[in-house]
C-alpha positions as CSV (number, residue, x, y, z in Angstrom):
1,Q,-0.1,-0.3,-0.1
2,V,3.2,2.1,-0.4
3,Q,3.8,3.7,-4.0
4,L,7.6,4.6,-4.8
5,V,8.3,6.6,-8.0
6,E,12.0,7.2,-8.9
7,S,13.1,10.0,-11.1
8,G,16.5,11.7,-12.1
9,G,18.3,8.9,-13.7
10,G,20.0,9.3,-17.1
11,L,23.0,9.5,-19.0
12,V,26.2,11.1,-17.8
13,Q,30.0,10.9,-18.5
14,A,32.3,9.5,-15.8
15,G,33.0,11.9,-13.3
16,G,29.9,13.8,-13.3
17,S,26.9,13.6,-11.1
18,L,23.3,13.1,-10.8
19,R,20.4,13.2,-8.2
20,L,17.8,10.6,-7.9
21,S,14.7,11.2,-6.3
22,C,12.2,8.8,-4.8
23,A,8.6,10.1,-3.9
24,A,6.7,7.7,-1.6
25,S,2.6,7.9,-1.3
26,G,0.0,5.8,0.2
27,S,0.2,4.2,3.7
28,I,3.2,6.1,4.5
29,F,2.8,6.2,8.1
30,G,5.1,3.6,9.7
31,I,7.8,3.7,7.1
32,N,11.1,3.5,9.4
33,A,13.7,3.2,6.6
34,M,14.2,4.1,2.9
35,G,17.3,3.4,0.6
36,W,18.5,2.9,-2.8
37,Y,19.4,-0.4,-4.4
38,R,20.8,-1.2,-7.8
39,Q,21.0,-4.0,-10.1
40,T,22.9,-4.6,-13.4
41,P,22.6,-7.7,-15.9
42,G,23.8,-11.0,-14.4
43,K,24.0,-9.5,-10.9
44,Q,21.7,-9.6,-8.0
45,R,20.0,-6.3,-6.7
46,E,22.5,-4.8,-4.2
47,L,22.2,-2.2,-1.4
48,V,23.9,1.4,-2.5
49,A,22.4,3.2,0.7
50,T,19.9,3.5,3.4
51,I,18.5,6.0,5.7
52,T,16.1,5.7,8.7
53,S,13.5,7.9,9.7
54,G,15.9,9.5,12.2
55,G,18.5,10.1,9.8
56,S,21.1,7.1,10.4
57,T,22.8,6.3,7.1
58,N,24.7,3.2,5.8
59,Y,26.5,2.8,2.5
60,A,28.0,0.3,0.3
61,D,31.6,0.4,0.3
62,S,31.9,1.0,-3.3
63,V,30.0,4.4,-3.2
64,K,30.9,5.9,0.2
65,G,32.5,9.2,0.0
66,R,30.7,9.7,-3.4
67,F,27.2,9.1,-2.8
68,T,24.9,10.9,-0.4
69,I,21.4,9.6,0.9
70,S,19.1,12.2,2.5
71,R,15.7,12.3,3.3
72,D,12.7,14.9,3.5
73,N,10.1,13.4,5.9
74,A,7.9,16.3,5.6
75,R,7.8,15.9,1.5
76,N,7.9,12.0,2.0
77,M,10.9,11.9,-0.2
78,V,14.2,10.2,-0.4
79,Y,17.3,11.4,-2.6
80,L,20.5,10.1,-3.8
81,Q,23.1,12.6,-4.6
82,M,25.6,10.8,-6.9
83,N,29.3,12.5,-7.5
84,S,32.2,11.4,-9.3
85,L,30.2,8.7,-11.1
86,K,32.2,5.8,-12.4
87,P,31.3,3.3,-15.6
88,E,30.6,0.7,-12.9
89,D,28.0,2.5,-11.3
90,T,25.6,2.1,-14.5
91,A,22.7,0.2,-13.3
92,V,18.9,0.3,-12.8
93,Y,18.5,2.0,-9.4
94,Y,15.5,1.1,-7.2
95,C,14.1,3.0,-4.3
96,N,13.0,0.9,-1.2
97,A,10.9,1.4,1.8
98,H,10.0,-0.6,4.9
99,R,7.0,-0.1,6.4
100,R,6.2,-1.8,10.0
101,T,3.1,-3.6,10.2
102,G,3.4,-5.2,13.3
103,V,5.5,-5.6,16.3
104,V,8.2,-7.6,14.5
105,T,6.8,-7.7,11.1
106,T,7.4,-5.2,8.2
107,N,6.5,-4.8,4.6
108,T,8.9,-3.9,1.7
109,Y,8.2,-1.8,-1.1
110,W,9.9,-1.1,-4.2
111,G,9.9,1.4,-7.1
112,Q,9.9,0.4,-10.8
113,G,13.5,1.7,-11.0
114,T,15.2,4.2,-13.1
115,Q,18.4,3.7,-15.5
116,V,21.8,5.5,-14.7
117,T,24.2,5.3,-17.3
118,V,27.7,6.4,-16.8
119,S,29.9,6.7,-20.0
120,S,33.8,6.6,-20.1
């Protein structure tokens, strides 16, 4: 019952920057964490960065120092600022959210993804 819509993907040269945005709507009450994942052909979806409602962040080692995740709780949005992009960052990027549905249960939601292509 949570809908996630990503935007901001595109084509950029190596060393450039992009900012991805994700808007959450629906039953947003109870969302504790949001994040970004990415997937390339032949590989499993991997975590890029996550952020809790309190602002705690985690990053994949491959993007730490280059990417920054942020969240605007009032606007129900999460962002991923990507700097110093590398060709290996090329992937479909997916927005993710976790919503608590019980004491120990949660639901996970995914956006449809946005393509990021980094050229050499």
